[in-house]
C-alpha positions in Angstrom: 0.0 0.0 0.0 1.4 3.4 -1.0 2.1 6.3 1.4 -1.1 8.3 0.4 -3.3 5.2 0.6 -2.0 4.8 4.2 -2.9 8.4 4.9 -6.5 7.9 3.5 -6.8 4.7 5.7 -5.6 6.8 8.7 -2.6 4.4 9.2 -0.4 7.5 8.9 -1.5 10.8 10.5 -2.1 13.9 8.4 -3.3 17.5 9.0 -6.7 17.1 7.3 -8.2 20.1 5.5 -11.3 18.3 4.2 -12.6 15.1 2.7 -15.6 13.6 1.0 -16.5 10.2 -0.3 -14.0 10.4 -3.2 -11.2 12.8 -2.2 -8.9 13.7 0.7 -7.1 17.0 1.2 -4.3 17.6 3.8 -1.5 20.0 4.5 1.9 19.2 2.9 4.5 18.4 5.5 7.1 20.3 3.4 5.2 23.4 2.3 6.4 25.6 -0.6 3.9 28.4 0.1 2.0 29.7 3.2 -0.9 27.4 2.0 0.2 24.1 0.5 -2.4 21.4 0.4 -2.3 18.0 -1.3 -5.5 16.7 -2.8 -5.7 13.0 -3.6 -8.3 10.6 -4.7 -9.2 8.0 -2.0 -8.8 5.2 -4.4 -5.3 4.5 -5.7 -4.6 6.1 -9.1 -0.9 6.1 -10.1 -0.9 9.5 -11.9 -2.7 11.9 -14.2 -2.2 9.4 -17.0 -4.7 7.1 -15.4 -7.2 9.8 -14.4 -10.7 9.5 -15.8 -12.8 12.4 -17.1 -15.4 11.7 -14.4 -12.9 11.8 -11.6 -11.3 15.0 -13.0 -14.7 16.6 -13.1 -15.4 15.7 -9.4 -11.8 16.6 -8.3 -12.1 20.1 -9.9 -15.0 21.1 -7.7 -13.3 19.5 -4.7 -10.1 21.6 -5.3 -12.3 24.7 -5.6 -13.8 23.9 -2.2 -10.3 23.5 -0.8 -9.3 26.9 -2.1 -12.4 28.5 -0.5 -11.9 26.7 2.8 -8.2 27.7 3.0 -9.1 31.3 2.1 -7.0 31.5 -1.1 -9.8 31.5 -3.7 -10.2 35.2 -4.2 -6.5 36.2 -4.0 -5.4 33.4 -6.3 -3.6 30.1 -6.1 -1.7 27.5 -8.2 -2.7 23.9 -8.9 0.0 21.5 -10.0 0.3 17.8 -10.6 3.6 16.1 -11.5 3.5 13.1 -13.8 6.2 10.4 -13.8 9.9 10.6 -12.9 10.8 13.3 -15.5 7.8 15.3 -14.3 9.0 15.2 -10.7 6.3 12.8 -9.3 7.8 11.5 -6.0 4.7 9.6 -4.7 3.1 7.3 -7.3 -0.4 8.2 -6.2 -2.2 11.0 -8.2 -2.0 14.2 -6.2 -2.5 17.9 -6.8 -0.6 20.6 -5.0 -2.8 23.6 -4.2 -0.5 26.5 -3.3 -1.4 30.0 -2.2 -1.4 32.5 0.5 1.2 34.8 -1.1 2.3 36.1 -4.5 3.9 33.0 -6.0 7.0 33.1 -8.0 7.8 30.6 -10.8 11.0 29.1 -9.6 11.3 26.0 -11.8 13.4 26.6 -14.9 13.7 30.3 -14.2 17.4 30.1 -15.0 17.3 27.1 -17.3 18.6 27.2 -20.8 16.2 25.2 -23.1 19.2 24.1 -25.2 20.5 22.1 -22.2 17.5 19.7 -22.7 18.2 18.9 -26.3 
């Protein structure tokens, strides 16, 4: 059983933001912004590549509720999912990072030279 499945099953504690029958949202233990919440499906889905349209539809409204509950909806926030090793996915369970609470900078690749990737 993966790390996030254990969190859903309450085998590993988390700082819960909210949950419903399908999804679970909790504060990231290594936040990159004043508000950094992870949103995961309660069933195991490896990554965005396996996500169904129906689950995406339901997850969208759940993430919007998380933004409202954490008081970042009006000021703005960022929603990110990493896919696979090259995309930076560290836990092989679909999860969305919801970041806000401050003016966010775009740190990734800010000093990268695209020629270095070819």
